[in-house]
C-alpha positions as CSV (number, residue, x, y, z in Angstrom):
1,X,-125.7,-56.0,30.2
2,X,-122.7,-57.2,28.1
3,X,-120.5,-57.0,31.2
4,X,-123.0,-59.1,33.1
5,X,-123.0,-61.7,30.4
6,X,-119.2,-61.9,30.4
7,X,-119.1,-62.2,34.1
8,X,-121.7,-65.0,34.1
9,X,-119.6,-66.9,31.5
10,X,-116.4,-66.5,33.5
11,X,-118.1,-67.6,36.7
12,X,-119.8,-70.6,35.2
13,X,-116.6,-71.6,33.3
14,X,-114.4,-71.2,36.4
15,X,-116.7,-73.4,38.5
16,X,-117.1,-76.1,35.8
17,X,-113.4,-76.2,34.8
18,X,-112.3,-76.6,38.4
19,X,-114.9,-79.2,39.3
20,X,-114.8,-81.3,36.1
21,X,-111.8,-80.4,34.1
22,X,-111.2,-78.1,31.1
23,X,-111.4,-80.8,28.4
24,X,-114.5,-82.4,29.9
25,X,-116.5,-79.2,29.8
26,X,-117.8,-78.0,26.4
27,X,-119.1,-74.6,25.3
28,X,-122.7,-75.9,25.3
29,X,-122.5,-76.8,29.0
30,X,-121.0,-73.4,29.8
31,X,-123.9,-71.7,27.9
32,X,-126.5,-73.7,29.7
33,X,-125.1,-73.1,33.2
34,X,-124.4,-69.4,32.6
35,X,-127.7,-68.7,30.8
36,X,-125.8,-66.8,28.1
37,X,-126.6,-67.3,24.4
38,X,-124.1,-68.6,21.8
39,X,-123.9,-65.3,19.9
40,X,-123.2,-63.4,23.1
41,X,-120.5,-65.9,24.0
42,X,-118.6,-65.3,20.7
43,X,-118.9,-61.5,21.2
44,X,-116.8,-61.9,24.3
45,X,-114.6,-64.8,23.5
46,X,-113.3,-66.0,20.1
47,X,-112.9,-69.6,21.3
48,X,-113.1,-71.8,24.4
49,X,-109.3,-71.5,24.8
50,X,-109.7,-67.8,25.0
51,X,-112.3,-68.3,27.7
52,X,-109.9,-70.6,29.6
53,X,-107.2,-68.0,29.5
54,X,-109.5,-65.3,30.8
55,X,-110.7,-67.6,33.6
56,X,-107.1,-68.4,34.7
57,X,-106.1,-64.8,34.5
58,X,-108.9,-63.7,36.7
59,X,-108.2,-66.6,39.1
60,X,-104.6,-65.6,39.3
61,X,-105.4,-62.0,40.1
62,X,-108.0,-62.8,42.7
63,X,-105.8,-65.5,44.4
64,X,-102.7,-63.4,44.6
65,X,-104.6,-60.4,45.9
66,X,-106.1,-62.7,48.6
67,X,-102.7,-64.1,49.5
68,X,-101.1,-60.7,49.9
69,X,-104.1,-59.3,51.9
70,X,-104.1,-62.4,54.2
71,X,-100.4,-62.2,54.9
72,X,-100.5,-58.4,55.5
73,X,-103.5,-59.0,57.7
74,X,-101.5,-61.1,60.1
75,X,-99.6,-58.0,61.1
76,X,-96.3,-59.8,61.4
77,X,-92.8,-58.3,61.2
78,X,-91.1,-58.7,57.8
79,X,-88.8,-61.5,59.1
80,X,-91.9,-63.8,59.7
81,X,-93.9,-63.1,56.6
82,X,-92.2,-65.7,54.3
83,X,-93.3,-68.4,56.8
84,X,-96.7,-66.8,57.1
85,X,-97.3,-67.7,53.4
86,X,-97.6,-71.3,54.4
87,X,-100.1,-70.4,57.2
88,X,-102.2,-68.6,54.5
89,X,-101.9,-71.6,52.2
90,X,-103.2,-73.8,55.0
91,X,-106.2,-71.6,55.4
92,X,-107.0,-71.7,51.7
93,X,-106.5,-75.5,51.6
94,X,-109.0,-75.9,54.4
95,X,-111.7,-74.3,52.2
96,X,-114.4,-76.6,51.0
97,X,-114.2,-78.3,47.6
98,X,-110.4,-78.3,47.1
99,X,-109.7,-80.2,43.9
100,X,-106.1,-79.3,43.4
101,X,-104.3,-76.2,42.2
102,X,-106.3,-74.8,39.2
103,X,-103.0,-73.9,37.5
104,X,-101.3,-77.2,37.9
105,X,-104.5,-78.9,36.7
106,X,-104.5,-76.6,33.6
107,X,-100.8,-77.4,32.9
108,X,-101.6,-81.1,33.0
109,X,-104.5,-80.7,30.6
110,X,-102.6,-78.4,28.3
111,X,-99.6,-80.6,28.0
112,X,-98.0,-78.5,25.3
113,X,-95.6,-76.1,27.1
114,X,-95.9,-73.6,24.3
115,X,-99.7,-73.3,24.4
116,X,-101.2,-70.1,25.7
117,X,-103.0,-72.0,28.5
118,X,-99.8,-73.5,29.7
119,X,-98.0,-70.2,29.5
120,X,-100.6,-68.3,31.6
121,X,-100.6,-71.0,34.2
122,X,-96.8,-70.9,34.3
123,X,-96.9,-67.1,34.6
124,X,-99.0,-67.5,37.8
125,X,-96.4,-69.7,39.3
126,X,-93.7,-67.2,38.4
127,X,-95.7,-64.4,39.9
128,X,-96.0,-66.3,43.2
129,X,-92.3,-67.0,43.2
130,X,-91.7,-63.3,42.6
131,X,-93.9,-62.5,45.6
132,X,-91.9,-65.0,47.8
133,X,-88.7,-63.3,46.5
134,X,-90.1,-59.9,47.6
135,X,-91.1,-61.2,51.1
136,X,-87.6,-62.7,51.5
137,X,-85.9,-59.5,50.4
138,X,-88.0,-57.5,52.8
139,X,-87.0,-60.0,55.5
140,X,-83.4,-59.0,54.9
141,X,-82.3,-62.3,53.2
142,X,-79.3,-61.7,50.9
143,X,-80.0,-65.1,49.4
144,X,-83.6,-64.3,48.5
145,X,-83.2,-65.0,44.8
146,X,-81.9,-68.5,45.5
147,X,-84.3,-69.2,48.4
148,X,-87.5,-68.1,46.7
149,X,-87.6,-71.0,44.2
150,X,-86.8,-73.4,47.0
151,X,-89.8,-72.2,49.0
152,X,-92.0,-72.3,45.9
153,X,-91.1,-75.9,45.5
154,X,-92.4,-76.5,49.0
155,X,-95.6,-74.6,48.1
156,X,-96.1,-76.8,45.0
157,X,-95.5,-79.9,47.1
158,X,-98.0,-78.8,49.7
159,X,-100.7,-78.3,47.0
160,X,-100.3,-81.7,45.5
161,X,-99.9,-83.4,48.9
162,X,-103.1,-81.8,50.2
163,X,-105.0,-83.1,47.2
164,X,-103.7,-86.6,47.8
165,X,-104.3,-86.6,51.5
166,X,-107.5,-84.5,51.6
167,X,-106.2,-82.3,54.4
168,X,-104.2,-79.0,54.7
169,X,-101.5,-80.7,56.8
170,X,-99.1,-80.6,53.8
171,X,-99.0,-76.8,54.1
172,X,-98.0,-77.1,57.8
173,X,-95.3,-79.6,57.0
174,X,-94.0,-77.5,54.2
175,X,-93.9,-74.5,56.6
176,X,-91.8,-76.5,59.1
177,X,-89.3,-77.4,56.3
178,X,-89.3,-73.7,55.2
179,X,-88.3,-72.7,58.8
180,X,-85.3,-75.0,58.5
181,X,-84.3,-73.4,55.2
182,X,-84.7,-70.0,56.7
183,X,-82.6,-70.9,59.7
184,X,-79.8,-71.8,57.3
185,X,-77.7,-68.6,57.2
186,X,-76.1,-67.8,53.8
187,X,-72.3,-67.5,53.5
188,X,-71.6,-63.8,53.4
189,X,-68.9,-64.5,50.8
190,X,-71.7,-65.6,48.4
191,X,-73.1,-62.1,48.4
192,X,-69.7,-60.7,47.7
193,X,-69.2,-63.1,44.8
194,X,-72.5,-62.2,43.3
195,X,-71.6,-58.5,43.4
196,X,-68.3,-59.2,41.8
197,X,-70.0,-61.1,39.0
198,X,-72.3,-58.2,38.4
199,X,-69.5,-55.6,38.5
200,X,-67.3,-57.7,36.2
201,X,-70.0,-58.6,33.7
202,X,-70.2,-62.2,34.9
203,X,-66.5,-62.9,34.6
204,X,-66.0,-64.1,38.2
């Protein structure tokens, strides 16, 4: 029963925060929509901020699991998977009710970069960048550590552009730009220089 109450709180809060904004939704509204009593709420969460963090953490886990399952489901060779991320992103953006990236929205509302809410949203972005880095490394890119943040910048641009335009076309355009970046072959000497820096403790 306690698990069900916590799940109802998380589900109600996730829907309300995304549709109306974190600041605009109070605890009373969450209690009404979830059907959970105040005492039960505080048994699970010490504060509204703690609930926000739990919602973002759950959203992060679910979204990244969906992303990886979707890309794996395409059955593509490793070299094509970094670009496939933008195809997956387009599928997600085509879903009904897109109101922007929940994590970007949270960072805007929690303007203090040191706040726990801002930090958990930033951790999500870092995790997606790490996944891009993994895909690029598996694709055989020696420049994967430099290229992953560049592709992540395209992901972020696609998310904001899709909100502004009301379509998923931003993801398709970002994917085309990503192809140009991937067609740019790294200078083999760069990899040698990086190895030398590691071997010599960053001297070179």
